[in-house]
C-alpha positions, 0 to 999 in steps of 0.5 A: 459505507465501504472503505476503498482499499488496495489491500490484497491480504499479503501483509509484509513490509519490505525493510528497504523501501518500507512498503507493503509487498502486497499493496505498496502502501507505506507503514504510515499510510496503512496506520492512518488509512481508517482515519483518512477521507475517501479523497485521501485514500483515492489519491494514494491509490492513484499513486500506487502503480508508480511505486516499486519494490526491490526485485527480491521482494516482488511477489511471484506471479 
């Protein structure tokens, strides 16, 4: 079974927002991810597009 994940292997936590600059998950979400149900993961993933990082921490295109 494949676990859904937004991880893009850019793992750096922004100290201001406490979000990963690659996937925009919080440290808590990343820590709990493997123990979550698929429904819980999909709910978080649906919320990710609404999250933003400070301009200085956004990955370059």
